[in-house]
C-alpha positions as a printed Julia matrix, in Angstrom:
192×3 Matrix{Float64}:
  25.85   -5.61   0.96
  27.97   -8.46   2.3
  28.07   -8.74   6.08
  26.15   -5.51   6.71
  23.03   -6.16   8.78
  20.18   -3.73   8.34
  17.1    -3.66  10.54
  13.59   -2.47   9.81
  14.59    0.82  11.4
  17.49    1.05   8.94
  15.06    0.77   6.06
  12.67    3.29   7.62
  15.56    5.79   7.79
  16.74    5.03   4.25
  13.19    5.13   2.89
  12.31    8.4    4.6
  15.43   10.09   3.28
  14.74    8.65  -0.18
  11.24   10.19  -0.09
  12.1    13.47   1.67
  15.62   14.23   0.58
  18.34   15.38   3.0
  17.03   15.16   6.57
  18.05   15.75  10.14
  17.1    13.19  12.81
  14.42   15.63  13.96
  13.06   15.8   10.4
  12.95   12.0   10.36
  11.12   11.87  13.69
   8.47   14.3   12.46
   8.08   12.55   9.09
   7.73    9.13  10.74
   5.18   10.52  13.2
   3.03   11.7   10.28
   3.36    8.54   8.21
   4.73    5.1    9.05
   4.45    5.84  12.76
   0.74    5.05  12.47
   1.51    1.4   11.79
   5.2     0.82  12.58
   6.16    1.58  16.17
   9.71    1.73  17.47
  11.64    3.91  19.9
  12.17    7.31  18.29
  15.62    7.45  19.87
  16.64    5.02  17.12
  16.0     7.79  14.59
  18.82    9.7   16.25
  21.33    6.85  16.42
  20.6     4.82  13.27
  21.54    7.54  10.75
  25.08    7.7   12.21
  25.44    3.93  11.85
  24.16    4.07   8.27
  26.61    6.87   7.5
  29.48    4.76   8.89
  28.35    1.96   6.55
  28.42    4.33   3.57
  24.65    4.21   3.03
  24.12    7.82   4.06
  26.28   10.88   3.66
  26.61   13.12   6.72
  26.92   16.91   6.63
  27.4    18.82   9.89
  26.77   22.57  10.23
  29.93   24.53  10.98
  28.42   26.75  13.64
  25.41   27.06  15.87
  23.8    23.8   16.92
  26.04   21.82  14.53
  22.94   20.12  13.17
  23.54   16.86  11.31
  21.88   16.37   7.94
  21.91   13.01   6.18
  21.58   12.3    2.46
  21.13    9.0    0.7
  24.2     7.65  -1.1
  24.0     5.47  -4.18
  24.88    2.47  -1.98
  22.0     3.42   0.34
  19.59    3.69  -2.59
  20.76    0.29  -3.86
  20.3    -1.31  -0.42
  16.8     0.16  -0.15
  15.83   -0.99  -3.65
  17.15   -4.51  -2.98
  15.09   -4.67   0.21
  11.97   -3.41  -1.58
  12.39   -5.96  -4.38
  12.84   -8.93  -2.05
   9.6   -10.73  -1.12
   8.81  -11.05   2.57
   7.57  -14.23   4.17
   7.13  -12.63   7.58
   3.49  -12.44   8.64
   2.42   -9.06   9.99
   2.81   -8.6   13.72
   0.23   -6.98  15.88
   1.1    -5.82  19.38
  -2.27   -4.76  20.69
  -2.6    -4.23  24.45
  -6.39   -4.44  24.17
  -6.11   -7.87  22.58
  -3.69   -8.93  25.32
  -6.17   -7.77  27.98
  -8.95   -9.58  26.16
  -6.94  -12.81  26.25
  -6.68  -12.62  30.05
 -10.25  -11.37  30.55
 -11.41  -14.34  32.64
  -9.12  -13.18  35.46
 -10.8    -9.77  35.63
 -14.3    -8.56  36.37
 -17.26   -9.25  34.02
 -17.67   -5.57  33.09
 -14.0    -5.22  32.12
 -14.55   -6.71  28.64
 -17.5    -4.44  27.86
 -15.6    -1.38  29.13
 -12.57   -2.39  27.08
 -14.76   -2.85  23.99
 -16.33    0.6   24.36
 -12.91    2.24  24.74
 -11.62    0.37  21.69
 -14.64    1.43  19.64
 -13.8     5.04  20.5
 -10.1     4.54  19.65
 -10.8     2.91  16.29
 -13.44    5.49  15.34
 -10.92    8.25  16.11
  -8.18    6.58  14.05
 -10.61    6.04  11.14
 -11.45    9.76  11.26
  -7.73   10.64  11.15
  -7.15    8.33   8.18
 -10.21    9.58   6.32
  -9.04   13.16   6.87
  -5.66   12.17   5.38
  -7.42   10.69   2.35
  -9.42   13.91   1.94
  -6.27   16.07   2.24
  -3.81   14.04   0.23
  -5.81   11.56  -1.88
  -5.86   13.69  -5.02
  -2.13   14.5   -4.95
  -0.51   12.28  -7.58
   2.96   12.37  -5.96
   1.71   10.7   -2.76
  -0.59    8.22  -4.52
   1.75    5.25  -3.99
   1.86    5.96  -0.24
  -1.93    6.19  -0.05
  -2.12    2.43  -0.67
  -0.78    1.92   2.85
  -3.5     4.2    4.17
  -6.14    2.05   2.48
  -4.76   -1.02   4.28
  -4.84    0.91   7.54
  -8.47    1.85   6.98
  -9.4    -1.78   6.25
  -7.7    -2.94   9.44
  -9.32   -0.21  11.54
 -12.78   -1.01  10.15
 -12.23   -4.73  10.85
 -11.21   -3.96  14.43
 -14.19   -1.63  14.82
 -16.56   -4.38  13.61
 -15.06   -6.83  16.1
 -15.18   -4.52  19.15
 -18.7    -3.36  18.25
 -19.89   -6.97  18.0
 -18.22   -7.76  21.31
 -19.78   -4.73  23.01
 -23.2    -5.74  21.64
 -22.7    -9.4   22.63
 -23.07  -10.35  18.97
 -19.99  -12.36  18.05
 -22.31  -14.89  16.37
 -23.51  -12.14  14.05
 -19.9   -11.18  13.31
 -19.05  -14.79  12.49
 -22.13  -15.08  10.26
 -21.28  -11.91   8.39
 -17.73  -13.14   7.89
 -18.82  -16.49   6.53
 -21.72  -15.06   4.54
 -24.26  -17.29   6.32
 -26.74  -17.22   9.12
 -25.61  -16.88  12.75
 -24.21  -20.06  14.24
 -26.04  -21.39  17.28
 -23.69  -21.5   20.24
């Protein structure tokens, strides 16, 4: 690949086209919204600009409709497939990043009112229960389809993370962080 610099968004675009086949930017936006968008957030405008850049680099092939809206459709080139496979094969030493506004608010909680933390916890419980329901519905709908089995692994990680967050916020709402710590360590609650 030489001097070509690819971002995470580049690999999302290449990966989506590898999975879906030829795609328009709108197709990519919809596919991301129903899949990696649950755990990988970025401005969707990038899904409209990044394919052009990847086409200029020879990683995607661009076809433009002759008439009408002149819709652009992108296909993966062999160079694009190679770049994606090299990225997939390379280990990553980057720890996962979490940008959670609730956690940020929790960090600054001493500046707010006493009830703010409990209110935040109850809202987060609701949010995580809703996301767990969405993920479980996805498992029910797609879990038995062999072709999507490899992608379901990501959904299992998402469920584990949502359940962990739900346990934390529930313990916080119930003023039982000692119980959470004890369950985590497999012992009795620690006296504060």
